[in-house]
N, C-alpha and C positions, 0 to 999 in steps of 0.2 A: 703443670706447676712443679717445678724441681724442688729440692729440699732447700736450696738457697733462695727461693722466692723468685727465680728468674723464669720467664715465660718460655715455654717449650711449645713451638708450634705443632709438634706431632700430637699433643693433646687435644688439639681443636678438631674433632671429628663430627661428622654428620652422624648422629644416632640412628637415622632412618635408612642409611645405606644408599641415599639418593646422591645425585651429583650435587656438590656443595655449592658450585657457583649458581646453579639454577635454583637452589633451595633457599640459600642464605646470602647471595651476592659474592662479591669477590672476596675470598679467603684472604689473600695477600693484604688487601686493605684493611681487613679487621685485625691481622697481625701487626700491621704498622700502627694502627691506631692504638693498640695496647702498648707497643714498644715506645711510641712517642709520649707516652704518658697521659693521653686524653681519657684512658680508662686504666686503672690500675687494679690488679689482683693481689690483695694483701697477703704477705706471708704469715704463716702461723705465729700466733703470739703466745709467748710462754707464761704461764700462770701457775703459782704453787697451787697444790690440791685444794687447801683451805679456801684460797681466793677463788679458784675455779668453782667451787661449790656454791659460795656466795654469789658470784656473778651470775651463774646459771639459775640459781634459786630466785635472784631479785628479777631477772628477765622474765622467768616464768610467772612471777607474781603479777606482772603486767598483763600477760596473757590470760591468767586466772580472773583477773578483774574484767577484762573484756567479755570472757565466757559468762562470768557471773551476772554482768549487767545485761547481757542478752536474754537471760531468763528469769532474773530475779523479780521482775515485775508480774511474772506469770500469776502469782498467788496473791498480789497486793493490788491489782487493777480496781477490784471493787471498793477497796478502802480509800483509794485515791479518788474514785469517783464519788464516794460518799462525802469526801471532805470538800471537794470542789465543784461536784455537780457535773452536768453535761455528758450524760451516758452516751450521746451520739458521737463523742469524741473518743469512745473506747478504742477504735483501731489505732488512733494516734499515740495512746500511752504506750503500746508495746513496741511500736515501730519508730518512736522518736530516737532512740539510742543508735539503732541500726541505721537510720537515715543519716545521721551525723557522720558515721564511719563510711558509708558507701559514697557520700557525696565528696568526700575529701581524700579517699584512698588512693586514687591515682596521683594526685598532687604530692601526698606524702612519699609515695614511691619514688617520684622524680626527685624530691628534695634529698632523699637518702642516696640518690646516684650522683649527687653534686657536691654535698656538704658533708662535714664530719659527723659520723654517726652518732657519738656519745652526746654531743651538744643537742643534736635533734631529738635524741630519745628522751633526754631530760626535759626538753621544751615540751614535747608532746605530753609527757607525764604531768607538767605543770598545767597545761591547758586541760587536760582530763581531769584533774583534781579540782580545777577551778570551776568547772561546770557541772605463710611464711613457713615458711617451712625450712626445714634444715635438713642436715644429713641424717640418715637413718637412726643412729643412736639417739640424736636429739629429737628426731621426729616422734620417737616413743614418749620422750619426756613431754613434748608439746601436746600429743594426744591425751596423755594421762592428765596434764594440768587442765586442758580444755574439758576433758570429761569430768573432772572433780569440780570444776567451776560450773559446769552445767548441772551436775547433780546437786551441788549445794545451793544453787540460785534459787530454785522454788522453795526448798526447805527453809534455807535462811529467810527468804522473803515471807513465807507463811508463819515462821517463828515471830518475826517482828510484828506481823499483822495481828497475831493473837495475843501479842504481849503489850505491856505498858510503854514500851519503847516506841510503838507505832511503826508504820510502814516507811516514815521518813529515815529510819537507820538503815534502810535497804540502799540508800544513797550515801549516808554518812560513812558507812563501812569502808567505801573507797578511800577516804582520807586516812583511816587507820592502817590499811594494809600498804598503801603507797608511802605513808610516813615511815613505816618500818623498814621499807626497802630503799628509801631515798640515800641514806648514808652509802650504800653500796654502789648506787648510781654515781654518786658524787666522786668517790674515792678509789674504787676498784674497777669499775667497768672501763676497759681498755678503749682508747680513742682509735677510730678508724676513719681514714680520709680517702675516698675514692679517687680524688683528683688532686694530689698534693702540689702539682706544679701550677695550678690555676689560682688566679687571684679571686677574692670574694666578688668584685665587680663582674668579672667574666663569668662567674658561675651564676650569679643573678641574672644577667643578660640571657643566659642559656634557658632559664626557666620559661615555661609555657604559661604565663599568668592569664592570657586570654583564654587558653583551653580550661584552665582551672576554674575560672569564673562561670564560663558557658556550661561546663558539665556539671558543676554543683548546682546551678540555676535550673538545668534541664531536669536532673534527677529530683531535686527537691519539689519542683512544682508538679511533676509526674506523680510523686508520691501523695502530695497534699490533695490533689484532684481525685485520685483513687480513694483516698481515705475519707474524704468529706463528701464525695459524690453520692447521692442516694441517703445519707444519714444527716449531715448538717445542712447541705443544700441539694435541692432536687436536681436530677440529672439534667433537666432542661432549663435550669435557672440561668440567669445571665452570668452569674459568678462562675458557675461550673463550666459553661461553654467557654467564657472569656479565659479560665485558667487552662482548658483544653488548647486553645489558640496559642497562648503564651508558651507552654511547654512544647507545643509542635515547633514554633518558631525557634525556640532556644535549642532544641534538638537539631534542627536543620541547619542552624548557625554553627553549632559545634562540629557537626559533620563536615560541612564546608570548610570550616577553619583548619580541621585537621587534614582534610583531603588535598587542600591546596596550600597548606603551611603559611597561613595568614598570620602575621606578626609574631612568627617563630620560624627558625630554621628547620628543614624537613628532619634532621636528625635529632632535634629537641622537642619534637611533638609530644604532647602529654599521653596520648593514647598509644599504646604499643602496636601500631599499625602493622609492622614487620611480622608480629606474632600471629595476628588475624589470617594472614595469607597462608598460614599452616593449617591444614585440616585437622592434624592431630591436636594442636593447641586450641583450636575451637572446641573439638570434642571434649578435652580436658576441662575447658572453661565451663561448657554446659553441664559436665558431670559433676563439677564442684557446686555449682548452683542447685541442680536438682538433688544432690545429697543433702543440702542444707534445708531444702523444703521438706524433705523426708524426715529429718531429725527435728527441726523447729516446731512444726505443727503438733505432733504428739506431745512434746514437752509442755506446750501450752494448754492442750485441751484434754489430755488424759486427767490431769488434776481437776479440771473444771468438771469433767464427767463425774468424778467421785464426789465432788462437792454437791452436785445436784442429785444425781441418781442414787448415791449412797448416803447422802446427808453427812459428809466428813467435814472436819474443819480444814482451814487453810494449811496448817502445819501437817495434819495427817495426810491430806491429799497429795502434798509434796513428797512425803516419804513413800507413799505408793507409786510414785513415778520410778522409784529405784530399780523395778524390774525392767524398765526401759533403758535407763542410763548406764546401769553397771554392765549389761551385755555390750552396749556401745562402745564404752571404754576399753573393754576387753578385746573387743574386735579390733579397734584402732591400734591398740599396742601389738596385736597379733600381726596386723598388717605391716607396722613400722618395723617389727623385729625380722619377719621373714621374707617379705617382698624384696628386700635387698639382696638376700641369700639366693633366692629362687631366680630373680632376675626379670622373669616375666610378670606383667601387670594387667594384662588384659583379662585373664581368669579371675582376678579379684574383683573387677567390676561386673563380670557376667554373673558369676555365682552370688556375689552380694546383692546385686539388683533383683535377681530372681527371687531370693529369700525375702527381700525388702517388699517385693510386689505381693507375694503370697501373704505376708504378715499385715500389710497395710489394707488389703482386700478383706481380711478377716476383721481388722478394726472397723471397717465400714459397717459391719454386721451387728455391733453391739447396740443393746437396747437397755431399757431400765431394769430388766430382770436378769440379765445375763450375770453369771457368777464372776467374782472378782479374779478366781483363778484363770478364768478363759481371758479376760483382759490382760492379765500378767502374761499369759503364754503368747497372745498375739504381739504384746509389746516386745517381748524378748525376741521373737522371730523377725520382727521388723528392725529392731535396733541392732541386732547382731548382723543382719544383712547389710545395712547401710554402713555400720562402722567397718566393714571389710574394705571400703573404698572412699569414705568420706574425706579422709585427709591425703589420700594418696597422690591426688593430682599435683600437690606442691612439689613433692619430690620428683615425680615423673617429668614435670614441666621444666624443672631445673636441669635435668639431664638431657632434655631435647633442645635447650636452648644453648646458643653460643656464650662464651664467657662474658662478652659485654651486654648480653641480654639477660643476665641473672636477675638484676633487681626488677626489670620489666615483667619477667616471667612470674616473680613472686607477686608483684602489684597486680598483674592480669588474673592470677588465681584468686588473689585477695578480694578483688572487685566481683568476681563470680560468687564467692563465698558469702560476703556481707550483702551483696544484692539478692542472692537467694533467700537469705534470712529476712531482708526487708520486704520482698515481695510475697514471701510466705506468710508474715504476720499481717501485712497490709490486706492481702486478698481473703485470708482465712477469717480474720476478725470481721471484715465487712460482710462476708458471706453468713458468719454466725449471727451477727447483730440484726441483719435485715431479714434473715430466714426465721429466726425465733421471734422477732417482734411481729411479723406478719402472721405467722402461726398462732401465737397466743392472741393476738387481736381478734382472729376469727373465732377462737374458742371463747373469748370474753369480750364481746363487741361493745359492751357498756363501760368497760374500764378504760380511763384515760391512757393515752399512749405513753405518757411520762411514767405512770405507775407500772405498766407493762415492762418498760425498759429498766426501771428499777429492780424488778424481780429478776430480770435477765442478768443484772450486774452483779447479782448475788448479795446485795444489801436489802433485798425486800422479802427477808424471812418472815416477818410478820404478815406481808401481803400472801405469801404462799400459805401460811398457817390459817388465814381467814378463809380459805377456799374449802369447799366440801371435798370429801375424799375423791369423788369422780373427776372434779374440776382439777384438783391438784395433780392426779395422775396424768390427765391429758395435757397439762401444762408442762409437766416434767418430760413427758414422751415427746412434746414439741421441742424442747430445749435439746434432748438427746438426739433427736432426729437432725436438728440443726448442727449439732456437734458432728454427727455422721457425715454431713455434707462437706465439712472442712477435710475430711479424710480422702475425698474425691481427689483433692490436690496432691495428697500423698501418693495415692494410686497412679495418678498420671506422672508424677515426678519419677517414681520407681520404674514405671513402664518406659519412660523416655530413656532412663539410665541403662536399661536392659537392651533397648534398640541400638542406642549408641555404642554400647560395649561390642556389638557384632561387628561395627565398622571400625574397631580400633586395630591398630597393627599388633601382629602376634610375635614382634621381635623381642629381644632381650635389651634391657637397659644396659648402657655401656658400663664397663668395669668400674669406672670411677665412683659408682653408686656405692660401692662397698669400702671405699677407702675413708 
């Protein structure tokens, strides 16, 4: 891209050094597509320093809300269960927000490829209040904002849960933050139109509505059957089996619809099929998803450990998560600042995943009597390791993609990120609930299952106090052992990241990363 905003074909390079035609198709066709206006690369927009600050700050506030809402229920789940009942629905509480994101992520990515960005951003904000990555300098801001939101999520949630404001303000706070940033969205956020020569009707016809509906349905039914199977409904019940059949049919329909371009032109398909043909993109996708598993599970279960094993309050247990999240944020900033200068990205994944694997293996060993300092140390090692590569996939994917694939690359990584969060919460909560219930039921065979589950939810303090010292210790040990089981997922994800890093290319990112 020249200074005048004109497209320079010399900038379209294959970052992997392979034959461009065999890797990405006809380069000339891509250049003509850009030149004809079907895809436009916007020229830089001039903003005064103060306006730039407000725009960036307001955009980051949206990211902050997203990060906050991913973790804010970590310390308020028991309060929600207490008000509404239904401990068997515990996995659903933590995964509901991530489910909405992962089910619609691909379609939002396609919308931003066809329609004016400001209007879409404001529309998404309105929807959010009713109910990506960038260049290296901005990546540091994104990592910092994500980290702050992640840090404050359990702390803010715990503070609300312990106060007269109640857990409901964990959600009302979205309205406050969104309301403060709204004037900037309306009056200062620049308009961006990726296809200025296209009419609204032609853009709408290009959208893959069939793919959006099928993918959302397939993802939602899969999450529901895993969340409710074994807890709400037995695995061999008619409802569970029927839901497995439905999700299987929807996934098959989505795959066939995308494969044969049914009800959509091949170039407008929702899923970035051209990207999954690249081994490097597939590895980056898996790395993003694995990193989120490594990040999310400790954020939810370390506070839970302190609440049970150390008898801490919701607020205090949230504060004790800081040794995990602060090194995470520092490592993300370190990666965002220096990966662009160094150029090589594979070492960040290799070293980071090795550290995360060691730390998560140590987290698996915690018990009722372990010192707080040990838990902090294991947390620091895990968090620093995963932070070295957890956000790197977005920047690397954009450098690996051709200009017209930028938005697809971001959406592809985004679905991996949110999908990793969704599966992590879904599977870990199901493991914890089922494991702890069965263990405690064995220890206290005469106690009703509902009473046992209330103790697990954290609202059964009186029940725990009613037990004799031996029973109480055995119950707490059972709960901590069940928490340990969730860390097996963290070990698995870290090990997968380490293995995948060995197969990543050793080449340098192209020079445009530092521009």
